[in-house]
One Martini backbone bead per residue (centre of mass of N, CA, C, O) as a GRO file, in nm:
protein
   84
    1MET     BB    1   0.353   0.436   0.979
    2ASP     BB    2   0.644   0.369   0.827
    3LEU     BB    3   0.863   0.269   0.577
    4GLU     BB    4   1.025   0.070   0.751
    5ARG     BB    5   0.803  -0.143   0.774
    6LEU     BB    6   0.798  -0.209   0.474
    7LYS     BB    7   1.102  -0.283   0.441
    8GLN     BB    8   1.081  -0.519   0.685
    9ALA     BB    9   0.880  -0.684   0.563
   10ARG     BB   10   0.807  -1.010   0.465
   11ARG     BB   11   0.509  -0.929   0.356
   12THR     BB   12   0.419  -0.808   0.029
   13VAL     BB   13   0.257  -0.563  -0.181
   14THR     BB   14   0.247  -0.430  -0.522
   15GLY     BB   15   0.013  -0.234  -0.627
   16MET     BB   16  -0.311  -0.203  -0.706
   17LYS     BB   17  -0.422  -0.490  -0.759
   18GLN     BB   18  -0.285  -0.642  -0.522
   19THR     BB   19  -0.385  -0.460  -0.295
   20GLN     BB   20  -0.688  -0.476  -0.342
   21LYS     BB   21  -0.714  -0.783  -0.315
   22ALA     BB   22  -0.598  -0.806  -0.026
   23VAL     BB   23  -0.806  -0.623   0.109
   24GLU     BB   24  -1.065  -0.780   0.024
   25ASN     BB   25  -0.936  -1.055   0.173
   26GLY     BB   26  -0.804  -0.970   0.459
   27LYS     BB   27  -0.452  -0.955   0.433
   28VAL     BB   28  -0.416  -0.669   0.570
   29GLU     BB   29  -0.238  -0.439   0.786
   30HIS     BB   30  -0.110  -0.221   0.571
   31VAL     BB   31  -0.122   0.093   0.390
   32PHE     BB   32   0.040   0.245   0.101
   33ILE     BB   33   0.017   0.585  -0.036
   34ALA     BB   34   0.054   0.795  -0.295
   35ARG     BB   35  -0.009   1.131  -0.341
   36ASN     BB   36   0.065   1.130  -0.672
   37ALA     BB   37  -0.158   0.955  -0.730
   38ASP     BB   38  -0.426   0.863  -0.882
   39GLU     BB   39  -0.744   0.892  -0.764
   40ARG     BB   40  -0.877   0.661  -0.932
   41VAL     BB   41  -0.687   0.449  -0.791
   42THR     BB   42  -0.708   0.517  -0.472
   43ARG     BB   43  -1.005   0.545  -0.376
   44PRO     BB   44  -1.105   0.245  -0.355
   45VAL     BB   45  -0.895   0.163  -0.137
   46LEU     BB   46  -0.965   0.374   0.075
   47GLU     BB   47  -1.258   0.278   0.114
   48ILE     BB   48  -1.200  -0.012   0.204
   49CYS     BB   49  -1.020   0.059   0.444
   50ALA     BB   50  -1.238   0.215   0.599
   51GLN     BB   51  -1.441  -0.022   0.625
   52LYS     BB   52  -1.205  -0.228   0.757
   53GLY     BB   53  -0.984  -0.068   0.935
   54ILE     BB   54  -0.735   0.011   0.762
   55PRO     BB   55  -0.439   0.138   0.768
   56VAL     BB   56  -0.307   0.456   0.636
   57THR     BB   57  -0.022   0.568   0.447
   58MET     BB   58   0.117   0.858   0.334
   59VAL     BB   59   0.314   0.920   0.053
   60GLU     BB   60   0.460   1.151  -0.132
   61THR     BB   61   0.580   0.939  -0.353
   62MET     BB   62   0.616   0.697  -0.591
   63ALA     BB   63   0.923   0.677  -0.579
   64GLU     BB   64   0.948   0.629  -0.273
   65LEU     BB   65   0.776   0.371  -0.269
   66GLY     BB   66   0.940   0.203  -0.467
   67LYS     BB   67   1.200   0.207  -0.302
   68ALA     BB   68   1.077   0.070  -0.044
   69CYS     BB   69   1.009  -0.194  -0.238
   70CYS     BB   70   1.259  -0.260  -0.421
   71ILE     BB   71   1.207  -0.094  -0.688
   72LYS     BB   72   1.262   0.066  -1.019
   73VAL     BB   73   0.974   0.175  -0.979
   74GLN     BB   74   0.687   0.307  -0.942
   75ALA     BB   75   0.434   0.344  -0.671
   76ALA     BB   76   0.107   0.382  -0.561
   77MET     BB   77   0.105   0.100  -0.393
   78ALA     BB   78   0.112  -0.074  -0.068
   79ALA     BB   79   0.147  -0.381   0.142
   80VAL     BB   80   0.108  -0.528   0.449
   81LEU     BB   81   0.095  -0.843   0.547
   82ALA     BB   82  -0.050  -1.060   0.731
   83GLU     BB   83   0.001  -1.278   0.964
   84ASP     BB   84  -0.083  -1.622   1.010
   0.00000   0.00000   0.00000
């Protein structure tokens, strides 16, 4: 899945805390993680995604991910929420 899906998604979350919480609660369809984000931040979410079978797309930079999320700051991760 590419960043276009994230840009066009109706429901998303951005940032480590919100993404991790949504993943733990089973509300996520797909996760995007920046390659240049700190591994201490990304590893727990990657592990949960692997356990739950949630697909993950790696994005080159935090700046690129932030731009895709339509925010003016960098983002370590973001997720597309599952439709109810």
